[in-house]
N, C-alpha and C positions, 0 to 999 in steps of 0.2 A: 504494500500498500504506499502511495505517495505521501509525503510529508506536507501538511498545509499550514500556512502561518496566518495567524489573526492579526488583522490591522484595523485600527480605530482611529478616532480623532480626539482633540482636546476635550471634547465635550464628554468623554467617558469619566473625567475625574479620577483616573487611576493613577495614584502615586507610583513611584519607581519600584517600591517594595512589592506591590501587587502585580505591577507589569512583569518584574523579573520572576516572581514566583509562578505565575501562570503563563509566561513566555508570549506576552501580547506586546505587539509594536504599535505606536501611534504616530500619526503626523500631525505636526502642530497647525492650528489655525493661525491668523495674525491677529494681534491686538494692537490697536492704535489709541494714542492719547497725546495730547499737547502736540500735535504735529509729528509725532515719532511712530513708527511702527516696529514692532518686535515680534519674535514668535510667540504664541500663546503656549508657554511651556508648562507642562504639568509640574515640573520640577523646579519652576520659579528661577531659572539660571540668570535671566536678564534684569529682573526686578523681584527683590523678595516678596514673600507672601505678606509679611508685616508691613512693608512699604506699600505694597498694592492696596491693602485695606486700609491703610492710613491715607493715602492719596484719595480714595474713593470717598472716605468719610469726610475729606476736605474739600470735596466738590469736584475733583477731577473726573472727567468723563470717559470711559473706556468704551470702545467699539470692538467689535471682532468681525473678521472676514473669514469666509469658507476656505476649506483647503482647495487649493487650485487643481484643475486637470493635470498640469505640468508636474505638481507634487506628488499627486497619485501615480502618474506614468513613471516617474524616476524610482518610486519605492516598489511599484508593481514589477518594472523591469529587473530590478535588483533580485527580487525573490525568484521570478521566473528564470532568470539566469542561473540562479544557483539550483535550478530544477524543483522548485516548491509551488504547490498550488497556493491560493490566496483566498481567505475569507475576511471580507472587509464588511464590518459593522459600523456604520455611520450615524451622524447626529440625524434626528429628525427632519425630514423634508418640510415639515411646517415651520422650523426654525432656521435652517440653513440649506443651501444648495450644494452642500458638500457631496451628498448622495449622487446628485446628478453629475457632478464632476468625475466621481469615482465610477460612474457608469461609462461615461465616454472614455475615461482612461482605460477602462476594462476592453472596451471594443478595439482601442489602437494597440494595446499590448498584446491582446490575443491575435492579431493579424500578424504579428512578427513571432509569437510563441504559441502556435496552434495547440501545442500538447499540454498547455498550462490552463488549469481550471481556475477561473476567478469568478467568485460568487460575491456580489454585493447586496447588503441588506439595509433597507431603511429600518432603523430601530424604532422609529415612532417615538423616541426619548431622548432626552438630554440628562446629564449628569450621572449620579451614580447607578440610575436605572440602566442606562447604556453601559456602563461599566460592569454591571452585574451580568448582562448578557453576554459580554466577552468572556467573563470567567466561566458562565455556564458552558459556553463553547470550548473553552480550554480543557474544563473538566470532561466533556464528552470526548475531546480529542485524545485526552489522557487514557479514558476508557477504550481507546481503540476505533472510536466510530470514524467513519469516512467523512470527507468535506461535505457531501450531499446529505448524509444522515445529520449532521451538525447543523447545517443550515436549515433543513426542514424542521428540526426540533426548534430552533430559535424562531423561526417563521411562525411556527404553530403556537409557541408559548409567550411570545413577546408582549401580548396584550394582558399577560397574567401578572407583569410586573408594575407594582403601584409605588409611587414615591410622593413624598410631599416636603416642603421647605418652609422656612419662616424667614421673615426679614425684620430688622430692627426699627426700619421706617417705611410707611408707604410710598415715600418718594421714590424709592427704588424701583417699586412696580410701575409707577407712573411713567418712569424713563424708558421703559421697556417698549 
């Protein structure tokens, strides 16, 4: 059975410990603020977690941009070149166009690597709900499930994942 890689995006909220434990890769989106753009790193390499939230509390407005088709192509080609299949579980299409970019990249990469399976799933989630789907996929892979069996399970059960969140002030919801 061919090995498959699980790829997600920044919206999965998976820290490095969980990504390493479950062998999950991610492609960062872009975050912009004060005229600057940096990778939306889950590991906060360019701006610390503490500084990020302090800046937000002080009124700095952050916006994010989707993962680009080119970023997906680059990552997909890397794994296809290594002989791996790819299961991409992306942020909800209701919140980001990243899933569309992954589907476009899939088509391009599969033309050059026709023996590579690339399955892209719209998680219909963001946040740790998306991260939980990736961990579920990793557990299934570890149990010896194929990429198709894993993708089918995620598709069948993704609406069974429920999440909630709270905010300190309603102004943050108004900004959305």
